[in-house]
C-alpha positions in Angstrom: 89.4 89.0 102.1 92.5 89.4 104.3 92.0 91.0 107.8 95.0 92.7 109.1 95.5 93.8 112.9 98.1 96.4 113.7 98.8 97.2 117.3 101.5 97.6 119.9 101.8 94.5 122.0 103.6 96.5 125.0 100.9 99.2 124.9 97.9 100.2 127.3 95.6 99.1 124.3 97.3 95.6 124.2 95.3 93.6 126.7 92.0 95.2 125.0 93.0 94.2 121.5 94.2 90.6 122.6 90.7 90.0 124.4 89.1 91.3 121.4 90.9 88.9 119.1 90.4 86.1 121.4 86.7 86.8 121.7 86.3 87.0 118.0 87.9 83.6 117.3 85.6 82.0 120.2 82.2 83.8 119.6 82.4 84.2 115.7 84.6 81.0 114.8 87.0 83.2 113.0 90.0 81.1 112.3 93.3 82.7 113.4 94.7 81.8 110.0 92.4 84.5 108.6 93.9 87.1 110.8 97.4 88.7 110.2 98.3 90.1 113.7 101.2 92.5 113.3 103.4 94.6 115.9 103.2 98.1 114.4 106.8 98.7 115.5 108.0 95.6 113.4 109.5 96.0 110.0 106.4 94.5 108.2 104.1 96.5 110.7 105.8 99.6 109.7 105.3 98.9 106.1 101.7 97.8 106.3 100.7 101.0 108.2 102.6 103.0 105.5 100.7 101.4 102.7 97.3 101.8 104.1 98.2 105.2 105.7 97.3 104.0 109.3 97.9 106.7 111.7 96.0 105.6 114.9 96.6 102.4 116.8 95.2 100.0 117.3 93.9 99.3 113.7 92.0 96.7 111.8 92.2 96.8 107.9 90.4 94.6 105.7 91.7 93.9 102.0 90.9 92.1 99.1 92.9 88.9 98.4 95.3 90.9 96.0 95.9 93.8 98.8 93.3 96.4 97.6 91.7 98.3 100.5 88.3 97.5 101.5 87.7 99.3 104.9 89.4 99.8 108.3 88.8 100.8 111.9 91.4 102.6 113.8 91.8 104.3 117.3 91.1 103.2 120.9 87.4 102.5 120.0 87.4 98.9 118.6 84.6 97.9 115.9 82.0 95.4 116.5 82.9 91.9 116.5 80.2 90.9 114.0 81.3 93.6 111.6 85.0 92.3 111.5 83.8 88.7 111.7 81.8 89.2 108.3 84.7 90.3 106.5 87.2 87.6 108.2 84.9 84.9 107.3 84.6 85.6 103.8 
């Protein structure tokens, strides 16, 4: 499984997302290498948002190793860390 995090680093949600990711790594032993963190305004971020039809930020997308969609969360309310960790640690 791959976990992709899309957000805008210079937005009102940036601090919340960055704290979430930091805590996810510390509290749930999620290796940073298992997370793909992208600026939604970057070339790669725009492409990923288009492929997975992401309309709200921030967004967390879980895909299979071959890129197939598994699940996602989007919008101001971040998911439970344990839910993201369950996918990120597979």
